[in-house]
N, C-alpha and C positions, 0 to 999 in steps of 0.2 A: 649577439646576445648570448651569454652563457646561461646554461640551465643546470640545475641540481639534478643529479641522477644517482640511482643506487644500482650497483653492479654486484652480482654474485660471483666473486672471484675466489677460487680455491676453497669454496665452502663457506666463505665469510661475506657478509654484506658490507660493501664499501661505498660511501657516498662521496661524490666528486662533482666539481663544476666542469661542464663540458661545453665547448664551442661547437656549433653545427658542423664545421669542417674538420674537426679534430678526429684523428684516426684512433682506433683501439690501441694500436701500438704506442702511440704517444701517451695516452692515458695510463696504460699499464706501466710503461717505463718511467715517465716523468712525473706522474702524479701519485701513482701507487708504489713506485720504486721497486717494481718487479723486473729486475735487470736480466733475468734469465731469458726474457724475450729480447731477441737481438734485432737491431736494424741493420740490414745488409744493403740491398739495392733500393729499397723504397718503391719498387715497381711490381712486387709480387713474383719476381723471377727466381730469387735465390732460396726462398723458403725459410730463411733464418728467423723470421718473425712469427712462425707458426705457433698457434695455440689451439686448444680444443674449445669449440663453441657448441654447447649442447652435445658434446661427444664427437663432433666432426672437426677434422683439422682445417683451419682457415689461416690465410695469410693476413695477419692483423694490420699490416700496412695498407691493405686494400679495403678494410672494413671501417666504416665510420663508427665512432664510439657509440653514438646514439642508436645504431642498429643492434648493439649488443645488450641493450637494456632488457632486463627480464630473462636473459639467457644465462646458463651456467658457463663460466669461463674457467678453464683449467690451464695454468702455466706450470712450468717445471717445478716451481717453488711449492706447488700444492700436491705433487705426486707422491712423495714419501709420506708415510704415516708416522709422524714423530721422528724417531731415530731409525725406523725400519725403512730401508730403501725399497722401492718397487723392484720387482724382478728385472725389469728392463734396465734400471739404473745399475743393478748388480752385474748383469751380464755385459753391459757396455764396459764396465771396469774390468771384469774377468777376461774379456776377449780383446781388450785394448782397442775398442771401437771408436776411439777419438784420439786426436793429437792436440790441436790448439783448443778444441772445445767449443768453438764459436757456433758450429752447426748442431752440436749435440742435443741441446734442449729441444729443438724443433724435430730432430730425428727421433728422439725418444717419444715425444708426444704423438708424432705421426704414426709410429709403430704401435703405440698404445691404442690408438683408434682402430688400427687394423686388427690387433689381437683381441680387442673387445668384441669385434664383429665376427672374427674368424680365429679361434684359438689354435688352429692348425693350418696356417697358410703355407703355400708352396714357396720355394725360393723365388720363383717368377713373380708371385703376388707381392712378396716383400720388396723385390727389386723395383717393380712397377710403382708401388706406393711411395717409396722413398725417393723416386726419381725427381720429384718436385723440390727436393731439398739438396742443395749443392754442398758438397764437401770438397775442399781444395787440398786436403792434407792426406786422407787415409786411403783413397781408392774406396771401394765400398764393400770389399770382401769381409772385413772384420765387423762392419756394421750389420751386414746381412746375417752373419753367423750369430751375432749377439741377439738379434731379433728372433732368429729361429730357436736359440737356446732359451730365451725368455718365454717363448710359447710353450716349450717343453716344461719349464718350471711352473708356469701358470696352470697348465693342464694337470701336472702332478699334484699341485696344491689343491685343486678342485677335487681330484680323486681322493686325496688324503682327508679332506674335509668331509667328503661323503661317507667315508668309512669310519668316522669317529662317532 
């Protein structure tokens, strides 16, 4: 029996019909057409389906959609502010931290969760956090560098804002 539910996705209220066994991944991709959320393994192993749920990175293939009702969901589509890319998006481009791009949305969102909690992480912290997101193309060197530089950019922006 499907049920009407309202989700807060990328700052917008979205109403959809949801089956009890439907995953958040399925609702985001197939009903809300947010295709930045990728389906990789379907088992929570690869991390390609990672989104932020109330600021925490979660593997949306393992979350029932009904569990996300009333929580804030952020996908890669909601990260930029209009035409202004988030510093993570900029540094991923500047440091060539992607090749095929399949894992990139999940990597960026996972890194955002880390930088929101700790704007000055160590390389070890970045490495540990993104270890749940598999990348088969790049190695992780450029990804780690992009996250570190985004942390620098975010800290500099905060310092600039405080001095205005």
